[in-house]
N, C-alpha and C positions, 0 to 999 in steps of 0.2 A: 605524562603519556602523550604521544603524538599519534594522531589518527589520520590516515590518508583517506579522504572521502571521495568516491567516484561520482562527483557532482560538480557542475560548473561553479566556480568561485562566487559568481554573482548571485547564485541561488541559495547559498548557505545561510545568509542572514535574512532571507525572506520569511514571510509570515508562517508558511507551512513547513519550514525546516526546523521543527520544534526539537527533534532529537539532537540536532547539531548544536542548537543553543544550549540545551541541557548539558551537553558534553563540555562546552565552553564555561558554563557556570561552575563546573567542578574544578576549573583551572587547567584543564587539559587543552591541548592545541589541536585544532582542526585545519588540515590543509586540503584545499579543493583542487579542481582541475581547471587550468587556464583556458580562456576562450579559444585559443588557437589550437588546442590539442584535439586531434581527430578522434572520433568515437572508437576506432580500432587501432589507436597508437600503441606504442610499446610501454608497458608499465615501468620499465627502467627509466624512461624519460621523466616520469612523474616522481620517481624515487630520487632522482638526481637533484630535483629542485626542492626537496623537503629539507628544512633546516637541520633535521636529525632523522635518523632511521626510524620509520614508523613502527609502532607496536602492533598496529592493526590496519588492514586495508578493508574499508567498508563500502559496499555497494548499496545505496539506499533506494534503489529501484527506479526512480522517477524517469530518467531519460536514457536513451540507448547509448550508453558508454560502456564498453566492455574491452578494456585494454588487452592486448596480447601479452602473454607471459605470466598470467596470474597463477598458472599451475606449476610454474618453475621457480617463482620467487620464494625465498626462505623466510617468509613473514606470514603469520596467520591472516587469512582472508575471511570475510563474512558478507552475507547479503541479507536484505530484507525481502520477504515475500508477503506483501500487504493484503491484497484481495485474493487470497489463496483459493477461493471457491471458483474463480474465473481462470480458465486455461491451466488447470492444475497439472496436467501431464507435462505441459511445456515448462511450467515453473519448476517442476521437479528436475527435468533435464538440465535447465540452465543452472540450477543450484548445485549441480554436481561439480561445477567449476570452482566452488568455494569450500573452505574448511568448515565454516559454521553457517547455518541458515536459520534465520529467525522468522517464524511464521506468526501472523497476527490473529489467526482464528483457531480456536481449540480443536484438537483432533487431527489437524493436518501434520503436526510434528510426527505423530505415529505413522501417518501415511507416507511421509517423506522417508522415514527410517525404514519402513517396510519395502520401499522402492530401492533401498541401498545406500541411503545417506546416514552415516552414523553421527553426524553433528547437527541434527535438526532439533530446534528448541522452540517452545511456544512462548511468545512474548506478546501479551494483549495490547490492543490500542490503548491510548492514554489521553490525558488532557493537559493543557497548560494551566497550572494552578494559579498563576498570577492573574488570569482572566476573571477569577471568581472572588469577589470581595466578601467580607463578613456580613455586609448589609444585604438583606433580602431585597431583590429588585421589585419595583412596583409591577403589578400584572397589567400588561398592555393587551394581551390576547387571551381568549379562553383556551385556544390550542396554538402551540408553536410547532411548526413542522421543520425538520432538517433532514436532508438526504437527497439522493438522486431520484429522478422521476422518469427519465427517458431511457428507452431501450427495452428489449423483450423481457429482461429480468424483473422489470418494475411496472408491468402492466396493471397489476392489482392496485398499486399505489396510485397510478394515473386515474384509475376508475373511482377509487374511494375518496381521494382528497377533495375533488369538487363537491362531493356530497357533504363532507365535513365543513367545508368553507361556507356552504349555504346554511348549515344548521348552527354554526358558532362563529364568533368573532375570531378570525384566524389570519396569520401572516400570509403573504403571497407565496404559496407553495411552489410556484413555478420558478422562483429565484432562490439563490443560496441564502440560507438563514444563519446568522452568526450564532455559534453555540452559547456565547456569553449572554445572549438575549433570550435564550430558550425559556419556555415554561418550566416551572420548578420540578414537577413530578413527571416521570416517564410512563407512558402507556405504550406497550409493545406486544407483539405477537408471542404466543407460546407454541412449541418450546422455543427457548431463546438461549443463545450462547452465554448470556449473562449468568445463568444458573451454574455454568461450568467454571466461573471465576469467582464464585462466592456470593453473588447477589440472589436475594430471595423475593419471590412474588408475594406481594402484600406487605413486605417489609421495606424493600428498596425500590420497588417499582410495582406497577399494576399491569397484569397480563390478560390477554384474551385469546381464545382459540377459534371462535367463530366471528365472522364479520358482523353478525347481528348483535353481538355484545358491545360493539364499539360505542355507539351513540348512548345507550343506557349507562355505560361506565363513565363516559365523559360527564354526563349530567350528574351522576352520583357524586363524583369527586369535586365537581364545581360547587355542589351544595354542601358537602362535608369538608369544610375548610380545614378543621383541626386534623382530620385524618390525612388529608392531602399534604399538609405542612409536615406532619410527622414522617410520612414516607419520603418526602422530598429531602428533609434534613438528614435522615438516616443514610440515604443514598449519597448526598453531598459529602457527609463526613467520611464515608467509606472511599469514595472516589478520590478525595483530596489526600487522604492518608495512605492509600495503597496504589493509586492508578495515575500518578502524575508522570510526566516525561522524565523528571529527575529520578524517580524510582525505577522507571524502565531502563534508563541509561546505566544506573547502578547495576541492575541485573545483567544487562548485556555485557558490560565491561568485566563483571565478575566471572561470567561464563567464559569470556575470552581469556581471562587470566587463568582460570582453572584448566583450560585446554593447553595452556603453556605453549610449548613448541610442537604440539601434536598437529601435524598437517593432515587433516582428515578428508580433504576433497577427493572423492573417488576418481575424478578426471586426472589427478596427478599420475595415475598408473595407466592411463589410456594411451593407445596409439595416436599419433598426430592427426591422422585423418578423422578419427572419431571426435577429437577435441575441436577440430576446425568445423566439423559438421554441426556441432553444438553451437559454436559461434555463429555459423551461417543461419541456423534456425532462430537464434536470438535476434540477429540483425534483421532478418527477413520479416519477422513478426512484430518488430518494433519500428518499422518504416525506414530503417537505414539500409536501403537496397544496394547502394554503391558498396558499402562495407560487405554485405552478403555476397555480392559479385566477386569481390576480392578473395573471399574465402573459397568460393567455388573454383576460381582459377588455381588456387593452391591445392585444393583437394584433387583436381583433375590430374595433377602430377603424381599423386600418391595412390589413388584407388579409383578405378573406373566405376565400380559398384556404388561407392559412396558419392562419387561425382554425379551419378545418375539420380540418386536420391536427393542430393542437394539441388540439382537442376529443377526437380519437381517442386521442391519447397520454394525456390526462387520464382518459378513460373506462377505458382499459386499466389504468392505475395504481390507480384506485378498485376495479376488479374484482379485481386482485391482492390489494389490502388486505382486501377482503371475504372472498376465499378463505382468506387467512391467518388471519383471525379465526375462520372456521368450522372450519378445520383445528385451530387451537389449542383451540377449545371441545371438539371431538371427542376430542382427546388428553387434555384435562383430565378429561373424563368417564371415559375409559378408565382413567386413572391413579387416579381416585377409586374406581372399581369394584374395581380390582386391590388397592387398599389395604384395602378392606372385606372381601375374601374371605380 
């Protein structure tokens, strides 16, 4: 099987491209996008350089590449929607350009289908199994934190993590923490998506509902080593057997195979101006403003109403970019002054 991946060739072998490596481990071929290819180039140019006709065209989300002609090509197309809780409405709109859409958080597949996409499927996050040896790692920290901490979504984390770091021996929560170095047992909030994919509180992880429970629970499980080890081992076994990238790729390619030649992308039946407006929205919200401007020029020749909407999208994107530059300049000045004092 040959899969055309809408990702720069130099990114396919990098550490975070785990799905791509799992595809290659199966013996399938992955073809990426050359560095010279523009974000809004024609997909036919990518197909011409493939050694054989691809069985699937996959968009893995990461960077703003959205070739023209996706809705016209007679090859199944698919996209990942990873952080589906962010910009959900936009993600649904962009996914309409693809025959299959794989969402990484439970429940969003139903939301995408309700919005009109018949090819939405839930494929959970996964781990790279080779990172986890059979030997139990020595415990360096009482608590190991991994995850984002900046932005309005994570203000509770920003507030609680310093409290935990003062109470327990903990990694530097302000920097990225490698998952293979993590503490063995997971402590997380309830309710959790883990319950929707077969993990149980008290069996595979420990959960809390109130902030006041966190410190006592940490102390409890640090003291009860046998219980902590049992929960950690149950979780480890389940993750390695059911939630590796290899298992995810098997599921993705099986779903693609089952769809056969059913080309389910709703945008395949849309008028050109609506398709281009979706491209414009994608490029405008992913920072490719030159590509968005190209779409606006094409839309203006097709529909005045859609051109007006597109102009508003593009204007808002430029405004966000300008605000970002101003904010960055202010922060840079403040950083410079602080270093001088």
